[in-house]
N, C-alpha and C positions, 0 to 999 in steps of 0.2 A: 469821359473827362481826361482833360490836358494833365498830365503829371507836370508836378513842380521839381523840374531837372534843368540844372545850368547847362550852360554851353560846355561841350566836352573839351574845346578847345580851352578854354577859361579852367577846367579841371586839370586837364593836363599840364597847362602853365604852372598853375598854383602847385601841382604836386612836384614838379620839378624845382620850383623855387622853395618849397618846403625842405626837400630833401638835401638841396645845396645850401640850405640857409642863406641864398644870394639871388638877387635878379640878375646879376651880371651873368653868372654862371648858367642860370636857366636861360637866359636869351643865348647864349652859345649853344646849348643844348635842343634848344628849341628852334633854333636858326631864325631869330627874328631880334629886334632891336630892344634894348632895355626898357624904353620908354613902352614899348607895346608890351612887354611883361607888366610893367608897371599898371597900366590900361587894363590888362586882363584880369589883373588881381582886384584893382578898384571896382571892375565890373561885376566879379564876382561876390565882393564884399557888399556891393550895394544889394545884389539879386537876395543874398542871405540875410543882410540885414545884422550883419555880425563882423567884427574886426578880427582878421586872421594874421595879420602882422602889425607888430609896433615898429615904427620909423626910428632908428636912433644915428647917432653921428657916425657910427661904425658899421652901418647897415642896416637889415631887418631882422626882427626876431619873432619868432612864432609866438602868439598869445596861447593861452590854455586850451582856448576853443580851436584856435588854428592847429595846435599840434594835434588834438584829437580827430578834427576832420581830416587832416593829411592821411593818418594812419588808415581811416576808413578809405578815402580815395585812392590811396596808394594799392591798397588790397584789392579793391574793384576794377582800376584799371589793369594791374596785373591779371586779374582774372579774364578780363577783355582780351589783353593781350595774347594769354594763354589759348584761351578759345579760339581765337584769329589762327594762330599758328598750327593748331591742331587742324581746322577746317582747311588750311592751304595744304598741310602734309596729306590730309587723307583725301582730298580733292571732293569732300562731301560724303565719303563713304565709310562705314564702320564706325567705330566711336573708341574712347577711351577710357580708363580707369586711373584715379590717382590713389595710389595705394602708400600708407605709410608702414614702415617696417623695421623691426630690428636690424641693424646692419649686417651683421655677421650671418643672422638666418638667410637673410636674403641673398648674400654672396654664396654661401656654402652649400644651401638646399635648396633655394627656391630658384634663383638664376638657372642652374644645370636642368631644370624640367619646363621653365616657363616659356620655351620655344614651343613646347607641343600644345599649350593653350593658344597661342599666336597662331600657330599653323592652323589649329581647329576654328580659329575666327579670324579669319584674312582680313586685313585691313583696320583691323583694332590694335591699340597701343594699350601696353600696361607701364604706367609711370610709377616709379619707385622713389620714394623720400625716406631717408633714415629718420627715424624716432625711437629713442630708447625708453621713453616712458609714456603714460597714458596722458591724453590732452582732451579738451572739448572740441567737439567736430565743428560747432559754429564758429563761422569765421575763418575755416580753413578751407582749402580747395580739396579735402581728401573724402573719397568714397567709402574707404575702410581703412582699417589698421590690421596689422599681424603684430602681436606683442606677446611678451612673455610674464605670465602673473596668473593672479586668481580670474576666474570666471564671472567677474562682476565689471561693469562698466556700465553707468546709469545712463539709460535712453537709447542703447544700442541692442542688438541682436548679437549673440556671441557663440559661436561655433568651434569646438574642441579639435585640435589637430593633432597632437602629441605631447607627451611628458619628455622632459630633460633626462638623459640617461648619462648624467657625467662620469667622466673616468679621470684617474690621475695619470699625467702626462709630464715626462720631462726631456730633454736633451739625453741620449744613451751616453754622452760624457760625463754628465753630471753623476749618474749611479756606476760608471764604469770601475772595476771590471765586472760588476753585478749587470745581471739581465733584468732581474726582477727583484722586488723588496717586499716585505712583511709590512702590514700597514703602521705597524707600532715603532717602526725605524723610520719612518718620514720625520718624527719630531727633531730628526739631526739635519734635515734639508730646510731651506727657504720654503715656504708655502705662498704662492701668490695668491693674491685674494681678490674679488671681484666686488666693488664698491656697491653695485645694485643687489648683490647676494651675500652680504655680510655673514651669514651663518652656513654657508654651502659646505666648509670643510666638517664643521661640528657635525652637521647633519649626515655627511658621509661616514665620517668616524663613528657615529653613533648606529649606522646601519651593519657596521661590522662588530658593535661591541665593545669598540676601543675609545679609549679617553687619549687625549693629547693636549698639553698644557699651551700648545703654540698654535692651537688651531685656528684663533682670529688674529693671528700675528703675522706679519709680512707686508711687503710692497701692494699697494691697490692699483689696479686699472678699472676702467670702467667697461669697455668693451671685449669679447671674446677674443677679437683679432689682436688686441693688444696682449692678452694673456698669452697667447699661441706664441707670438714673436717673442716674448719675453722666455717662455720656457725654450723655444729652439734655441736661443742665444745663452742659454744654461744660468738664467736668474733665478732659477727655483721650479718646483712643482706646480703645475697647474690643474685645476679641477675644469674640464670642459665637456661637453655633450660630444659622444663619440662623432656624430655625423659632420662636426664642424671640422675634426682633425683627421679624417680617414685618409685623406691624400699624404698628409705629412706622415702618418703612421705607416703607410704603405712606401713612402719614399725614403723612411729611416731618419727622418729629421727629428722624429719624436719616438718614444717607446711607451707603452703602458707600463708605468712601475710597479701597480699592485693588481694581480689578477681579480679584480672585483667590479663587476658592473651593477649598477642598480637606479631604480628610477625615483626621481625626487618628485615631490610635492610640485615642483614648478612645471607649467606646461604652457604651451603656444596655443592662441586662438585667433582666430579672425573674429574683428568686431566690426561692425557698421550700423550708422543711424538707422532706426527702425523705420524711418519714412522713406528710406531709399530700397528698402528690402525688396521690392517688386521691378526694381529697375533689371530689364532683361540681361544686360552683360553683366552686371554685378553677381546676378543669380547665376549665371553660367560659370563665372569664376570661381564662386563659392562651391557648386557642385564640383568642377574640377580639382579645387584644391582639397575638399575632403576625400575624394578618391584618391590623389596621390600621397596624402597623408596616412590614410588607411592602408594602402600597399606598403608604404616604408614601415608601418607599424609592424604589420604582418610578416615583412621580409626580415626584420631585426628583433622579433621577438618582444616587441613594446606593448602588446596588450591592445 
């Protein structure tokens, strides 16, 4: 049965006109005349039986149906372009994975190890895109996600990687001439907060049996990379998983201000839609990632 699919030229022209909100700019982008753009859009509207634009004295405005359709068409054209570039780059060999990942985890832990996986699977590519919060896989290009949080993500298979092991760090200048402090002394220093973990300091203090009246006060940042830079520049004490600041500790840009390591309840997981669980490349990535995480946990006493 022949599918009801409009002309790809009409779809491309429509998406361009919708994105620019202008037939003139779409004509420039598509290397055609403005009248040709108008004809393509009119033909698409006739095919669909739906008005996509309203013509006004100031130009064109998307109808509600046009706005919704442009979002769908744009996503699909982007997917086609991505698949085409992937095929051209790989010359038809190998494959790729699209992984959404917590940015600092990717930079500090995953990327230094990822070369080993790609050497084992020559011709493959692992594309990483930052995402800090859970999302719905439908309508996204992602094959999987690495995230920090609870092991609950409806409609997915979830695999444990490691728990966070936050330590209190600061610039050595902030606590000079001291090299180490007691937990109950931190109340006199600014405590840098992470917006996605508002109770992190309270839980850390609780693990020591210490109460601090200022455990939720202080400037807030969303990413661990921001917390790290803020701590390096002396803005306060940050609570950051050890694996994310190992280089900074070794170079002396940060020091662990309290000799206390603890495992938080927050953990990193790999999640992917259940219907993709049998994809060979994804299965290979899962096996490799779990093995790497196990080696790291055992080497660092993380259980």
